[in-house]
BAROBA-438192 format. One record per residue (C-alpha): residue number from 1; x, y, z; chain; residue in one letter. Coordinates in steps of 0.001 Angstrom, whole numbers, plus 500000, padded with zeros to 6 digits. Layout:
<sefis>
<num->NUM; u->X; v->Y; w->Z; chaine->A; residu->A> .
...
</sefis>
This chain:
<sefis>
<num->1; u->228152; v->756067; w->850211; chaine->A; residu->M> .
<num->2; u->225539; v->755013; w->852705; chaine->A; residu->E> .
<num->3; u->225734; v->751624; w->854362; chaine->A; residu->N> .
<num->4; u->224608; v->748890; w->851954; chaine->A; residu->N> .
<num->5; u->222229; v->747427; w->854515; chaine->A; residu->K> .
<num->6; u->220479; v->750766; w->854865; chaine->A; residu->Q> .
<num->7; u->220111; v->751038; w->851108; chaine->A; residu->L> .
<num->8; u->218522; v->747579; w->850857; chaine->A; residu->W> .
<num->9; u->216181; v->748292; w->853789; chaine->A; residu->L> .
<num->10; u->215105; v->751516; w->852119; chaine->A; residu->S> .
<num->11; u->214491; v->749636; w->848869; chaine->A; residu->L> .
<num->12; u->212340; v->747022; w->850643; chaine->A; residu->A> .
<num->13; u->210341; v->749734; w->852430; chaine->A; residu->K> .
<num->14; u->209711; v->751552; w->849156; chaine->A; residu->N> .
<num->15; u->208509; v->748374; w->847441; chaine->A; residu->I> .
<num->16; u->205922; v->747909; w->850206; chaine->A; residu->I> .
<num->17; u->204846; v->751560; w->849897; chaine->A; residu->I> .
<num->18; u->204610; v->751192; w->846103; chaine->A; residu->A> .
<num->19; u->202361; v->748124; w->846451; chaine->A; residu->I> .
<num->20; u->200071; v->750004; w->848853; chaine->A; residu->L> .
<num->21; u->199952; v->753084; w->846615; chaine->A; residu->L> .
<num->22; u->199189; v->750996; w->843524; chaine->A; residu->T> .
<num->23; u->196452; v->749139; w->845414; chaine->A; residu->A> .
<num->24; u->195015; v->752532; w->846425; chaine->A; residu->T> .
<num->25; u->195078; v->753596; w->842770; chaine->A; residu->L> .
<num->26; u->193160; v->750464; w->841754; chaine->A; residu->M> .
<num->27; u->190663; v->751012; w->844577; chaine->A; residu->L> .
<num->28; u->190136; v->754614; w->843484; chaine->A; residu->A> .
<num->29; u->189291; v->753393; w->839992; chaine->A; residu->M> .
<num->30; u->186639; v->751074; w->841416; chaine->A; residu->R> .
<num->31; u->185199; v->753840; w->843595; chaine->A; residu->V> .
<num->32; u->184872; v->756118; w->840569; chaine->A; residu->F> .
<num->33; u->183393; v->753250; w->838501; chaine->A; residu->N> .
<num->34; u->186235; v->753296; w->835994; chaine->A; residu->I> .
<num->35; u->186078; v->750116; w->833961; chaine->A; residu->E> .
<num->36; u->189108; v->747856; w->834323; chaine->A; residu->I> .
<num->37; u->189816; v->745027; w->831894; chaine->A; residu->N> .
<num->38; u->192237; v->742580; w->833444; chaine->A; residu->F> .
<num->39; u->194144; v->741605; w->830342; chaine->A; residu->D> .
<num->40; u->197873; v->741109; w->829778; chaine->A; residu->K> .
<num->41; u->198396; v->744811; w->829084; chaine->A; residu->V> .
<num->42; u->196850; v->745841; w->832416; chaine->A; residu->L> .
<num->43; u->198820; v->743192; w->834317; chaine->A; residu->I> .
<num->44; u->202044; v->744519; w->832797; chaine->A; residu->L> .
<num->45; u->200937; v->748060; w->833693; chaine->A; residu->S> .
<num->46; u->200348; v->747080; w->837318; chaine->A; residu->I> .
<num->47; u->203765; v->745425; w->837630; chaine->A; residu->I> .
<num->48; u->205381; v->748410; w->835898; chaine->A; residu->A> .
<num->49; u->203558; v->750762; w->838262; chaine->A; residu->T> .
<num->50; u->204688; v->748970; w->841425; chaine->A; residu->V> .
<num->51; u->208307; v->748727; w->840275; chaine->A; residu->S> .
<num->52; u->208266; v->752237; w->838773; chaine->A; residu->G> .
<num->53; u->206860; v->753877; w->841914; chaine->A; residu->V> .
<num->54; u->209336; v->751981; w->844119; chaine->A; residu->A> .
<num->55; u->212124; v->753046; w->841739; chaine->A; residu->Y> .
<num->56; u->211200; v->756734; w->842041; chaine->A; residu->L> .
<num->57; u->210754; v->756560; w->845800; chaine->A; residu->L> .
<num->58; u->214156; v->754888; w->846149; chaine->A; residu->T> .
<num->59; u->216168; v->757305; w->844016; chaine->A; residu->I> .
<num->60; u->214492; v->760190; w->845802; chaine->A; residu->R> .
<num->61; u->217592; v->759568; w->847891; chaine->A; residu->N> .
<num->62; u->220191; v->760330; w->845181; chaine->A; residu->P> .
<num->63; u->222710; v->758053; w->846897; chaine->A; residu->Q> .
<num->64; u->220577; v->754907; w->846526; chaine->A; residu->N> .
<num->65; u->221494; v->753376; w->843164; chaine->A; residu->Y> .
<num->66; u->219551; v->750171; w->843995; chaine->A; residu->L> .
<num->67; u->216387; v->751817; w->842709; chaine->A; residu->G> .
<num->68; u->217617; v->751373; w->839147; chaine->A; residu->F> .
<num->69; u->217136; v->747605; w->839371; chaine->A; residu->Y> .
<num->70; u->213437; v->748312; w->839835; chaine->A; residu->L> .
<num->71; u->213636; v->750867; w->837028; chaine->A; residu->G> .
<num->72; u->214916; v->748140; w->834720; chaine->A; residu->I> .
<num->73; u->212053; v->745841; w->835765; chaine->A; residu->A> .
<num->74; u->209564; v->748636; w->835074; chaine->A; residu->S> .
<num->75; u->211135; v->749283; w->831642; chaine->A; residu->S> .
<num->76; u->210833; v->745610; w->830693; chaine->A; residu->V> .
<num->77; u->207113; v->745620; w->831545; chaine->A; residu->C> .
<num->78; u->206424; v->748931; w->829821; chaine->A; residu->L> .
<num->79; u->208335; v->747867; w->826716; chaine->A; residu->G> .
<num->80; u->206251; v->744674; w->826497; chaine->A; residu->A> .
<num->81; u->203062; v->746673; w->827125; chaine->A; residu->Q> .
<num->82; u->203720; v->749064; w->824239; chaine->A; residu->F> .
<num->83; u->204527; v->746092; w->821999; chaine->A; residu->A> .
<num->84; u->201026; v->744720; w->822626; chaine->A; residu->F> .
<num->85; u->199556; v->748186; w->821944; chaine->A; residu->L> .
<num->86; u->201460; v->748569; w->818667; chaine->A; residu->G> .
<num->87; u->203793; v->751309; w->819890; chaine->A; residu->G> .
<num->88; u->206905; v->749607; w->818529; chaine->A; residu->Y> .
<num->89; u->209044; v->752756; w->818640; chaine->A; residu->D> .
<num->90; u->208469; v->752946; w->822399; chaine->A; residu->L> .
<num->91; u->209136; v->749210; w->822743; chaine->A; residu->T> .
<num->92; u->212473; v->749595; w->820962; chaine->A; residu->F> .
<num->93; u->213371; v->752547; w->823151; chaine->A; residu->L> .
<num->94; u->212658; v->750760; w->826424; chaine->A; residu->Y> .
<num->95; u->214717; v->747701; w->825538; chaine->A; residu->F> .
<num->96; u->217486; v->749232; w->823426; chaine->A; residu->A> .
<num->97; u->217938; v->752593; w->825147; chaine->A; residu->V> .
<num->98; u->216316; v->752935; w->828568; chaine->A; residu->F> .
<num->99; u->217486; v->749655; w->830091; chaine->A; residu->I> .
<num->100; u->221127; v->750210; w->828996; chaine->A; residu->P> .
<num->101; u->220942; v->753799; w->830329; chaine->A; residu->F> .
<num->102; u->219608; v->752578; w->833676; chaine->A; residu->Q> .
<num->103; u->222368; v->750007; w->833921; chaine->A; residu->Y> .
<num->104; u->224911; v->752726; w->833082; chaine->A; residu->A> .
<num->105; u->223450; v->754837; w->835899; chaine->A; residu->A> .
<num->106; u->224024; v->751990; w->838382; chaine->A; residu->I> .
<num->107; u->227650; v->751667; w->837271; chaine->A; residu->V> .
<num->108; u->228341; v->755423; w->837275; chaine->A; residu->N> .
<num->109; u->226651; v->756175; w->840604; chaine->A; residu->W> .
<num->110; u->228583; v->753370; w->842315; chaine->A; residu->K> .
<num->111; u->231856; v->754375; w->840646; chaine->A; residu->K> .
<num->112; u->231554; v->758090; w->841498; chaine->A; residu->K> .
<num->113; u->230607; v->757303; w->845093; chaine->A; residu->S> .
<num->114; u->233608; v->755023; w->845552; chaine->A; residu->L> .
<num->115; u->235944; v->757617; w->844002; chaine->A; residu->Q> .
<num->116; u->235062; v->760211; w->846635; chaine->A; residu->N> .
<num->117; u->237835; v->759488; w->849117; chaine->A; residu->T> .
<num->118; u->237052; v->762661; w->851107; chaine->A; residu->D> .
<num->119; u->233649; v->761180; w->852091; chaine->A; residu->N> .
<num->120; u->231748; v->763755; w->850035; chaine->A; residu->K> .
<num->121; u->228750; v->762093; w->848381; chaine->A; residu->P> .
<num->122; u->228091; v->762184; w->844637; chaine->A; residu->F> .
<num->123; u->225418; v->764897; w->844876; chaine->A; residu->N> .
<num->124; u->222931; v->766015; w->842191; chaine->A; residu->P> .
<num->125; u->223353; v->769359; w->840424; chaine->A; residu->K> .
<num->126; u->221972; v->771320; w->837469; chaine->A; residu->F> .
<num->127; u->223554; v->771381; w->834025; chaine->A; residu->L> .
<num->128; u->225338; v->774588; w->832954; chaine->A; residu->P> .
<num->129; u->223096; v->776912; w->830910; chaine->A; residu->L> .
<num->130; u->224750; v->776125; w->827553; chaine->A; residu->K> .
<num->131; u->224231; v->772400; w->828060; chaine->A; residu->K> .
<num->132; u->220624; v->773007; w->829095; chaine->A; residu->Q> .
<num->133; u->220022; v->774787; w->825790; chaine->A; residu->L> .
<num->134; u->221837; v->772022; w->823906; chaine->A; residu->F> .
<num->135; u->219637; v->769294; w->825376; chaine->A; residu->F> .
<num->136; u->216499; v->771344; w->824715; chaine->A; residu->F> .
<num->137; u->217454; v->771504; w->821024; chaine->A; residu->I> .
<num->138; u->218047; v->767736; w->821079; chaine->A; residu->I> .
<num->139; u->214544; v->767351; w->822568; chaine->A; residu->L> .
<num->140; u->213005; v->769218; w->819621; chaine->A; residu->L> .
<num->141; u->215065; v->767289; w->817063; chaine->A; residu->V> .
<num->142; u->213980; v->763901; w->818456; chaine->A; residu->I> .
<num->143; u->210327; v->765024; w->818535; chaine->A; residu->I> .
<num->144; u->210582; v->765984; w->814852; chaine->A; residu->F> .
<num->145; u->212280; v->762710; w->813868; chaine->A; residu->I> .
<num->146; u->209775; v->760552; w->815741; chaine->A; residu->D> .
<num->147; u->206831; v->762477; w->814294; chaine->A; residu->Y> .
<num->148; u->208149; v->761842; w->810776; chaine->A; residu->I> .
<num->149; u->208702; v->758172; w->811652; chaine->A; residu->F> .
<num->150; u->205128; v->757808; w->812934; chaine->A; residu->A> .
<num->151; u->203778; v->759598; w->809855; chaine->A; residu->T> .
<num->152; u->205786; v->757828; w->807160; chaine->A; residu->K> .
<num->153; u->206630; v->754375; w->808564; chaine->A; residu->I> .
<num->154; u->203677; v->753321; w->810723; chaine->A; residu->I> .
<num->155; u->201044; v->755473; w->809019; chaine->A; residu->K> .
<num->156; u->198759; v->752507; w->808313; chaine->A; residu->N> .
<num->157; u->197989; v->751987; w->812002; chaine->A; residu->Q> .
<num->158; u->194799; v->753846; w->813039; chaine->A; residu->P> .
<num->159; u->196327; v->754550; w->816428; chaine->A; residu->F> .
<num->160; u->198863; v->756896; w->814819; chaine->A; residu->F> .
<num->161; u->196574; v->758773; w->812441; chaine->A; residu->E> .
<num->162; u->195821; v->761518; w->814977; chaine->A; residu->D> .
<num->163; u->198333; v->764385; w->814820; chaine->A; residu->I> .
<num->164; u->198029; v->765115; w->818538; chaine->A; residu->L> .
<num->165; u->198716; v->761475; w->819423; chaine->A; residu->I> .
<num->166; u->201842; v->761491; w->817271; chaine->A; residu->K> .
<num->167; u->203060; v->764689; w->818917; chaine->A; residu->L> .
<num->168; u->202278; v->763363; w->822406; chaine->A; residu->A> .
<num->169; u->204116; v->760106; w->821773; chaine->A; residu->F> .
<num->170; u->207041; v->761932; w->820144; chaine->A; residu->A> .
<num->171; u->207315; v->764189; w->823186; chaine->A; residu->T> .
<num->172; u->207133; v->761183; w->825512; chaine->A; residu->M> .
<num->173; u->209932; v->759476; w->823604; chaine->A; residu->I> .
<num->174; u->212159; v->762543; w->823356; chaine->A; residu->S> .
<num->175; u->211762; v->763632; w->826982; chaine->A; residu->S> .
<num->176; u->212245; v->760118; w->828368; chaine->A; residu->S> .
<num->177; u->215432; v->759585; w->826328; chaine->A; residu->I> .
<num->178; u->216960; v->762742; w->827756; chaine->A; residu->L> .
<num->179; u->215655; v->762015; w->831257; chaine->A; residu->A> .
<num->180; u->217253; v->758563; w->831278; chaine->A; residu->N> .
<num->181; u->220510; v->759862; w->829812; chaine->A; residu->Y> .
<num->182; u->220852; v->762763; w->832262; chaine->A; residu->L> .
<num->183; u->220082; v->760424; w->835151; chaine->A; residu->M> .
<num->184; u->223441; v->758704; w->834524; chaine->A; residu->I> .
<num->185; u->225297; v->761879; w->835518; chaine->A; residu->G> .
<num->186; u->222834; v->762630; w->838339; chaine->A; residu->K> .
<num->187; u->221791; v->765937; w->836778; chaine->A; residu->W> .
<num->188; u->218712; v->767520; w->838380; chaine->A; residu->I> .
<num->189; u->217526; v->768541; w->834893; chaine->A; residu->D> .
<num->190; u->216491; v->764926; w->834396; chaine->A; residu->T> .
<num->191; u->213339; v->765623; w->836451; chaine->A; residu->W> .
<num->192; u->212286; v->768478; w->834198; chaine->A; residu->L> .
<num->193; u->212179; v->765983; w->831350; chaine->A; residu->Y> .
<num->194; u->210384; v->763380; w->833499; chaine->A; residu->W> .
<num->195; u->207750; v->766016; w->834319; chaine->A; residu->L> .
<num->196; u->207358; v->766750; w->830604; chaine->A; residu->L> .
<num->197; u->207065; v->763010; w->829957; chaine->A; residu->Y> .
<num->198; u->204298; v->762661; w->832565; chaine->A; residu->S> .
<num->199; u->202342; v->765640; w->831196; chaine->A; residu->V> .
<num->200; u->202614; v->764255; w->827634; chaine->A; residu->S> .
<num->201; u->201475; v->760824; w->828820; chaine->A; residu->A> .
<num->202; u->198484; v->762381; w->830606; chaine->A; residu->I> .
<num->203; u->197614; v->764260; w->827426; chaine->A; residu->F> .
<num->204; u->197821; v->761096; w->825304; chaine->A; residu->S> .
<num->205; u->195716; v->759140; w->827831; chaine->A; residu->A> .
<num->206; u->192992; v->761802; w->827612; chaine->A; residu->I> .
<num->207; u->192981; v->761628; w->823809; chaine->A; residu->I> .
<num->208; u->192748; v->757825; w->823610; chaine->A; residu->I> .
<num->209; u->190435; v->757715; w->826668; chaine->A; residu->Q> .
<num->210; u->192649; v->755352; w->828648; chaine->A; residu->N> .
<num->211; u->191435; v->756003; w->832182; chaine->A; residu->H> .
<num->212; u->193984; v->753723; w->833837; chaine->A; residu->F> .
<num->213; u->196927; v->755470; w->832195; chaine->A; residu->N> .
<num->214; u->195380; v->758858; w->832977; chaine->A; residu->L> .
<num->215; u->195297; v->758163; w->836717; chaine->A; residu->L> .
<num->216; u->198633; v->756354; w->836531; chaine->A; residu->L> .
<num->217; u->200534; v->759256; w->834996; chaine->A; residu->F> .
<num->218; u->198866; v->761832; w->837239; chaine->A; residu->I> .
<num->219; u->200214; v->759614; w->839991; chaine->A; residu->F> .
<num->220; u->203704; v->759614; w->838423; chaine->A; residu->F> .
<num->221; u->203539; v->763380; w->837872; chaine->A; residu->L> .
<num->222; u->203066; v->763883; w->841612; chaine->A; residu->I> .
<num->223; u->205894; v->761471; w->842528; chaine->A; residu->I> .
<num->224; u->208240; v->762975; w->839924; chaine->A; residu->N> .
<num->225; u->207542; v->766433; w->841361; chaine->A; residu->T> .
<num->226; u->208290; v->765242; w->844905; chaine->A; residu->I> .
<num->227; u->211548; v->763596; w->843776; chaine->A; residu->T> .
<num->228; u->212548; v->766686; w->841794; chaine->A; residu->F> .
<num->229; u->212068; v->768850; w->844892; chaine->A; residu->M> .
<num->230; u->213997; v->766334; w->847025; chaine->A; residu->S> .
<num->231; u->217003; v->766430; w->844660; chaine->A; residu->W> .
<num->232; u->216920; v->770233; w->844560; chaine->A; residu->M> .
<num->233; u->216849; v->770359; w->848353; chaine->A; residu->S> .
<num->234; u->219827; v->768007; w->848670; chaine->A; residu->Q> .
<num->235; u->221745; v->769979; w->846051; chaine->A; residu->S> .
<num->236; u->221172; v->773246; w->847959; chaine->A; residu->R> .
<num->237; u->222265; v->771641; w->851221; chaine->A; residu->H> .
<num->238; u->225463; v->770294; w->849655; chaine->A; residu->S> .
<num->239; u->226260; v->773768; w->848243; chaine->A; residu->E> .
<num->240; u->225734; v->775361; w->851655; chaine->A; residu->L> .
<num->241; u->227964; v->772722; w->853261; chaine->A; residu->D> .
<num->242; u->230676; v->773445; w->850710; chaine->A; residu->A> .
<num->243; u->230466; v->777189; w->851373; chaine->A; residu->E> .
<num->244; u->230441; v->776918; w->855169; chaine->A; residu->S> .
<num->245; u->233780; v->777487; w->856939; chaine->A; residu->P> .
<num->246; u->235602; v->774344; w->858034; chaine->A; residu->K> .
</sefis>
């Protein structure tokens, strides 16, 4: 595992970068005359954006588990935000599922790194094909269950009367559950589900005409793609190192 001081310095640097990037996002909205209502939902979104961007930038280095503390902060803000918007299924997921998963990732990443007595880092890798197919089936099952929940349980809320919105939210929920779970084992597949989550969120933002969320999740789509490529690159390098003669 890298030196703890280096990890903390990297975390601090990424928080500063995240603040600058979020400020740039807000400035872009003003330049394009996108109306911004500074209410409690937007404030939570801004805090979630800063902590979420810093989280992604930090775990771009798959040895830096400190990013998950920011991930937990982002989940708290997003869970509260969806509560104000009436998305109680997402609120439940953030507090009851995502935060525990992120804490489990901290514990597992630290544990696996300390167990490597031969100084080999706990590197990311892809799931075997059979497990990839298994998790894809789980994705579809969760989408179906959440769609039924939105249709039968919270059908009286106008926000959930649109079929496309229900499908978009169901996909967001399903993909983010799997992404958070697979992150615990440092599987690269987690980023495929984060990319699906971002695309679904962009789609839902277009439907409900939420310009802030539209720009926000385009932003996250780009960062998720960069992190995905970074993990793939590190995985390839670790495989080459393992194959090279000693």
